[in-house]
C-alpha positions in Angstrom: 305.6 4.1 265.0 302.7 4.1 262.5 299.2 4.7 263.9 296.9 1.5 263.3 293.4 2.6 262.3 290.3 0.4 262.4 288.7 0.7 259.1 285.2 0.1 260.3 285.7 2.7 263.1 287.3 5.1 260.6 284.4 4.8 258.3 281.8 5.2 261.1 283.5 8.4 262.4 283.7 9.9 258.9 280.2 9.2 258.6 279.3 10.8 261.7 281.3 13.8 260.9 279.9 14.2 257.6 276.2 13.8 259.1 277.1 16.4 261.6 278.0 19.0 258.6 275.1 18.1 256.6 271.5 17.4 256.9 271.1 15.5 253.6 270.3 11.7 253.2 273.2 9.4 253.2 273.7 6.1 251.7 274.1 3.5 254.7 276.5 0.6 254.4 276.4 -2.7 256.2 278.5 -1.4 258.7 276.6 1.7 259.6 273.4 2.0 262.1 270.7 4.5 261.4 269.6 6.1 264.7 266.4 8.0 263.2 264.3 6.6 260.4 262.9 8.8 257.9 259.2 8.2 257.4 258.3 6.2 254.4 254.7 7.1 253.2 252.6 3.8 253.4 249.9 3.3 250.7 248.0 0.2 251.9 246.4 -1.9 249.3 242.6 -2.5 249.8 241.7 -6.0 250.8 238.6 -8.0 251.2 237.8 -10.8 253.4 236.4 -12.1 256.6 238.5 -9.7 259.0 238.2 -6.6 256.7 234.2 -7.3 257.1 234.7 -7.1 260.9 236.6 -4.0 260.6 234.0 -2.4 258.6 231.2 -3.6 260.7 232.9 -2.0 263.9 233.7 1.3 262.1 230.0 1.8 261.2 228.8 0.6 264.5 231.2 2.9 266.5 230.3 5.8 264.3 226.7 5.2 264.7 226.9 5.5 268.2 229.3 8.3 268.4 227.4 10.6 265.8 224.0 9.4 266.6 224.0 9.4 270.2 224.2 13.0 270.7 221.2 13.8 269.0 218.9 11.3 271.0 216.4 12.9 273.5 215.3 11.7 276.8 212.6 13.4 279.0 212.8 16.3 276.8 216.7 16.8 277.0 219.7 15.3 275.5 220.0 11.7 276.3 223.8 11.5 276.9 225.0 15.1 278.1 228.0 15.9 280.5 227.2 19.6 281.7 230.2 20.6 283.5 229.0 23.8 284.0 226.0 22.7 286.1 227.9 19.5 287.2 225.3 17.2 286.0 225.8 14.2 283.8 222.9 12.7 282.1 222.9 9.3 280.8 219.7 8.3 279.5 217.4 7.9 282.5 220.1 8.6 285.0 221.5 11.8 286.3 224.9 11.5 287.9 226.5 14.1 290.1 230.4 14.9 290.9 229.6 12.6 294.1 229.1 9.7 291.8 232.6 9.8 290.6 233.2 6.4 292.1 231.3 5.1 289.0 233.9 6.7 286.7 236.6 4.7 288.8 234.6 1.5 288.2 234.4 2.2 284.5 237.9 2.9 284.0 238.8 -0.5 286.0 236.3 -2.3 283.7 238.0 -0.7 280.6 241.5 -1.7 281.9 240.6 -5.4 282.9 238.7 -5.7 279.6 242.0 -4.6 277.7 244.1 -7.0 279.8 241.6 -9.9 279.0 241.4 -9.2 275.1 245.1 -8.8 275.0 245.8 -12.1 276.8 243.5 -13.9 274.6 244.0 -12.4 271.0 246.6 -9.6 271.3 245.9 -6.1 270.1 242.2 -6.7 269.3 241.2 -3.0 270.6 243.9 -1.5 268.2 243.0 -3.6 265.1 239.2 -2.8 265.2 237.9 -0.5 267.7 240.6 2.1 268.5 239.5 5.6 267.4 242.7 6.1 265.5 242.2 2.7 263.7 238.5 3.8 262.9 239.2 7.2 261.7 242.4 6.2 259.7 240.1 3.6 258.0 237.5 6.2 257.2 240.1 8.5 255.8 241.8 5.8 253.7 238.4 4.9 252.4 237.8 8.4 251.4 241.4 8.5 249.9 240.6 5.3 248.0 237.2 6.7 246.5 238.8 10.0 245.4 242.5 9.1 244.3 241.9 5.5 243.5 243.7 2.1 245.0 247.5 1.7 245.8 248.9 1.8 242.3 246.9 4.9 241.2 247.7 6.7 244.3 251.6 5.7 244.0 251.1 7.2 240.2 249.5 10.4 241.6 252.4 10.8 244.1 255.2 10.7 241.5 253.4 12.7 238.9 254.3 16.4 238.5 252.1 19.2 240.0 249.4 19.9 237.7 245.7 21.2 237.8 244.3 17.7 238.0 246.7 16.5 240.9 245.9 19.9 242.8 242.0 19.4 242.2 242.3 15.6 243.4 244.3 16.3 246.4 242.1 19.4 247.3 238.8 17.2 247.0 240.4 14.6 249.2 241.5 17.2 252.1 238.2 19.0 251.8 236.5 15.7 252.5 239.0 14.9 255.4 238.5 18.5 257.0 234.7 18.1 256.7 234.6 14.7 258.6 237.1 16.1 261.1 234.9 19.3 261.7 232.0 17.0 262.3 233.9 14.9 264.6 235.0 17.9 266.7 231.5 19.4 266.8 230.0 15.9 267.7 232.5 15.6 270.7 232.0 18.9 272.0 228.1 18.3 271.5 228.4 15.9 274.5 229.5 18.7 276.7 227.4 21.5 275.2 223.9 20.4 274.1 224.5 19.9 270.4 221.4 21.4 269.0 222.5 24.6 270.6 225.9 24.0 269.5 224.9 23.4 265.9 222.8 26.7 266.0 225.8 28.8 267.4 228.1 27.3 264.8 225.7 28.2 261.9 225.0 31.7 263.2 229.0 32.3 264.2 227.7 32.8 267.8 230.2 30.0 269.2 231.7 30.7 272.5 235.5 31.0 273.0 235.7 27.6 274.9 233.4 25.8 272.4 235.5 27.3 269.6 238.9 26.3 270.9 237.6 22.5 271.5 235.9 22.2 268.3 239.1 23.4 266.5 241.3 21.2 268.9 239.4 18.0 268.1 238.9 18.9 264.6 242.6 19.4 263.8 243.6 16.4 266.0 241.4 14.3 263.9 242.5 15.6 260.7 246.3 15.4 261.6 246.2 11.9 263.2 244.0 10.0 260.6 245.1 12.1 257.6 248.7 12.4 258.1 250.3 10.9 261.1 248.4 7.5 260.7 250.7 4.7 261.7 253.0 7.0 263.3 250.6 7.5 266.2 250.5 3.7 266.8 254.2 3.2 266.4 255.8 6.0 268.2 252.7 8.1 270.2 250.7 5.3 271.6 252.2 3.9 274.8 250.2 0.5 274.3 252.7 -0.4 271.5 255.3 -0.6 273.9 253.9 -2.5 276.9 251.6 -5.0 274.9 254.5 -7.7 275.2 254.0 -7.6 278.9 250.3 -9.1 278.4 251.4 -11.7 275.8 252.6 -15.2 276.6 253.1 -18.3 274.5 249.3 -19.3 274.5 248.3 -15.7 273.2 246.6 -15.8 269.9 248.5 -13.5 267.6 248.7 -13.0 263.8 251.7 -15.3 262.8 253.4 -16.4 259.5 253.8 -20.2 259.4 257.4 -20.5 258.5 257.6 -24.3 258.5 254.8 -24.3 255.7 255.9 -21.2 253.8 259.6 -21.3 253.4 261.6 -21.5 251.2 259.7 -18.7 249.5 259.8 -18.0 245.8 257.4 -17.3 242.7 256.0 -20.1 240.6 253.1 -20.7 238.2 249.9 -22.0 239.6 250.4 -25.3 237.7 253.7 -26.0 239.4 254.1 -28.3 242.3 256.1 -26.4 244.9 257.5 -29.5 246.5 259.0 -30.4 243.2 261.1 -27.3 243.0 261.9 -27.4 247.0 259.4 -24.3 247.8 257.0 -23.8 250.5 253.6 -22.2 250.1 254.6 -18.6 250.2 254.9 -17.3 246.5 256.9 -14.1 247.9 254.1 -11.8 246.1 254.4 -9.1 249.0 250.5 -8.8 249.2 250.9 -9.1 253.1 253.2 -6.1 253.1 251.1 -4.1 250.7 247.9 -4.3 252.7 249.5 -3.6 256.3 248.7 -0.2 257.5 251.9 0.2 259.3 253.8 -1.3 256.4 255.6 -4.2 258.2 256.4 -7.8 256.8 254.6 -10.2 259.2 256.7 -12.9 257.9 259.7 -11.4 259.9 257.8 -12.4 263.1 255.8 -10.4 265.6 256.6 -6.8 265.8 255.3 -4.0 268.2 254.2 -2.1 265.0 251.5 -4.8 264.2 248.3 -3.5 265.5 246.3 -6.7 264.9 244.0 -5.7 262.1 244.5 -8.9 260.2 244.5 -7.5 256.9 247.6 -9.7 256.1 245.4 -12.6 256.8 242.8 -11.7 254.4 245.5 -10.7 251.7 247.3 -14.1 252.0 244.0 -16.1 251.9 243.1 -14.4 248.6 246.4 -15.4 247.2 246.1 -18.9 248.6 242.8 -19.3 247.0 244.1 -18.2 243.5 247.0 -20.7 243.8 244.8 -23.4 245.0 246.6 -24.0 248.3 245.1 -24.3 251.8 244.4 -21.0 253.7 246.2 -20.1 256.9 249.7 -19.5 255.7 249.3 -16.4 257.9 246.6 -17.0 260.7 245.8 -16.4 264.2 247.5 -18.8 266.5 249.7 -19.3 269.5 253.6 -19.8 269.7 252.8 -23.1 271.5 250.4 -24.4 268.9 252.7 -23.5 266.2 255.9 -25.2 267.9 253.9 -28.2 268.7 251.5 -28.6 265.8 248.5 -28.4 268.0 244.9 -28.5 266.5 242.4 -25.8 266.9 240.5 -27.5 269.7 243.8 -28.2 271.7 245.0 -24.5 270.8 241.8 -23.1 272.4 241.9 -25.2 275.4 245.3 -23.6 276.1 243.9 -20.0 275.3 241.3 -20.4 278.0 244.1 -20.8 280.6 243.9 -19.7 284.3 245.3 -16.2 283.5 242.1 -15.6 281.1 239.8 -17.2 283.4 240.8 -14.9 286.3 240.5 -11.8 284.5 237.3 -12.9 283.0 235.8 -13.8 286.5 237.2 -10.5 288.0 235.9 -8.5 285.2 232.4 -10.0 285.4 232.3 -9.7 289.1 233.1 -5.9 289.0 230.8 -5.4 286.2 227.7 -7.0 287.8 228.5 -5.2 291.2 229.1 -1.9 289.5 225.7 -2.3 287.4 223.8 -3.4 290.4 225.0 -0.5 292.7 224.2 1.9 289.8 220.7 0.5 289.4 219.9 0.6 293.2 221.5 4.0 293.5 219.6 6.3 296.0 218.6 9.6 294.3 218.5 11.3 297.7 221.6 13.0 299.0 221.8 14.5 302.3 224.7 16.4 304.0 224.7 17.5 307.6 226.8 20.1 309.2 226.8 21.9 312.6 226.4 25.4 312.8 229.6 26.4 314.3 228.6 30.0 315.2 226.5 28.6 318.1 226.8 25.0 319.2 224.0 25.2 321.6 221.8 27.6 323.2 218.7 27.9 325.6 215.7 28.4 323.3 213.2 28.5 326.3 213.3 27.4 329.9 214.0 23.7 330.1 214.9 23.5 326.2 218.1 23.4 324.5 218.4 24.1 320.8 221.3 23.2 318.4 221.4 24.6 314.8 222.6 22.6 311.6 223.0 23.4 308.0 221.4 20.6 306.0 221.9 20.4 302.2 219.2 18.0 300.7 219.8 16.9 297.2 217.2 15.4 294.7 219.3 13.6 292.0 216.3 12.4 290.2 214.5 13.8 287.5 211.2 14.1 289.1 210.1 16.7 291.7 209.8 15.3 295.3 208.7 16.3 298.7 210.6 15.1 301.8 209.8 14.9 305.4 212.5 15.2 308.0 212.4 13.5 311.4 215.0 13.1 314.3 215.5 10.5 316.9 218.1 9.8 319.7 216.8 12.0 322.6 213.6 11.8 324.5 211.4 14.8 323.1 213.8 16.0 320.5 212.2 17.3 317.6 212.4 19.7 314.3 211.4 23.2 314.6 211.2 26.2 312.4 211.1 24.4 309.1 207.8 24.1 307.0 207.4 20.4 306.2 207.3 18.4 303.6 210.0 20.0 301.8 209.6 20.2 298.2 212.4 20.0 295.7 212.3 20.2 291.9 214.0 17.7 289.7 217.7 17.7 289.8 218.0 20.6 292.3 219.4 21.1 295.8 218.2 23.2 298.8 220.2 24.4 301.9 218.2 24.3 305.0 219.0 26.0 308.4 217.6 23.3 310.6 216.8 23.8 314.2 216.6 20.9 316.7 215.2 21.3 320.3 215.2 18.9 323.1 213.7 19.3 326.7 216.0 19.4 329.5 214.6 19.2 333.1 217.4 19.1 335.5 215.0 18.1 338.2 214.1 14.7 336.7 216.1 11.8 336.9 215.8 10.8 333.3 217.0 14.1 332.1 220.0 13.8 329.8 223.5 14.6 330.9 225.5 17.4 329.7 227.8 16.8 326.7 227.5 15.4 323.2 224.7 12.8 322.3 224.5 10.8 319.3 221.3 11.6 317.1 219.9 10.5 314.0 218.4 12.7 311.2 216.0 10.9 308.8 215.0 12.4 305.4 212.4 10.5 303.7 210.6 11.0 300.4 206.7 11.3 301.1 205.7 9.4 297.8 208.3 6.6 298.2 209.4 5.1 301.5 212.4 3.5 299.7 213.9 6.9 299.1 215.4 7.5 302.4 218.6 8.8 304.2 219.7 8.3 307.8 222.6 10.7 308.7 224.1 10.5 312.3 225.1 13.7 314.0 225.3 14.9 317.6 223.2 17.1 319.9 225.1 19.2 322.4 223.7 19.9 325.9 225.6 22.7 327.7 226.8 22.2 331.5 
């Protein structure tokens, strides 16, 4: 009996065998599926408009903060400095210690809730306007346009044979990219090593091994991600692109093509009425694809590659203006508004729904609570540990002594003097420590503290043997509000 072969299966199998034998591109038919996409280099076209202006403003604002903040001074030192070696973190007038890690947790919670809120309201606003990958890609593309020209000029340069002109243009572009990347790496490390010291070490070639490693690491990462990988980071490396849909619903504002208005698509002259030819408002010019930094066609619907930059909105609006049509063929809208034809006011009423209100309320509550706690933070820290070598001993007839190790930490940037007192047992007192205790700014001091209490077995009021609860009080001499009360125990032997 003759063997019956399915031509589709046979063709697919033959293609698989051929692909296994060779690593050359093959022409795919409509019956074949590509498992791996070969990257297509994207040359986004420059665009102007309202959203482009917002992107430029946020790029400038974020980089002014990032590059400029490291050079600000406060109280004679760098205003923002994370000194990991000394375990001190300076934030303008505040000095945080490792014990203040709770504020880092609060900051991360605020960042996460902000991301949830903004995404639930209007999609990937962070990705499109403030993400470092987007910001540095915008900077690198601006440099590329200034040196190589706009999209058409760059495409021609790509297709041109290698020449001295091409090498010089590309060399100038990459030199500018490397300069920005190196500046970025040095600035980032300058938040952990004082940037003036770091700059002097770089200029004199005296940079330490760890500083050298991290400066190179962040410089190369910036150069590679913003100059070479670009949209590949957003599409394949960033996890947010994969789980963003969990935060979306039908009332989330997303960049959407109005198919009911735009289709059927087709080219036409400006003087032709599109309705007379059975056409929609879309002239099928492809501008929305040309300006997209990830190279997608928004007319195919919302895709995970879309970073929400709204460049397609600005590009489409320019075409609509030239054709004399109404703007908004591509716009921010919701699935519900598009399906039901809701107006702007009705759409925004659904955007401000219980989900976003709860996010906003929780975010506001945590932000206010965290800010208030930070503002009222006590600059005095005290740790009390009993000396386990001698729990209790008789210092003199009728007097029992306990020894403690007390660490007093002045987290303020001003020198202070502290007094130590004790309460909890009749006649108990601090001995062997000269008071007040002086601590310099942002310093700690470990004390061997001796406490003595009278014990007269002949009196009825004498404390019983065993452990008694007492309280140590450490108070700033010049400010009664700076005080710590630390409970501990005083042991009276049998």
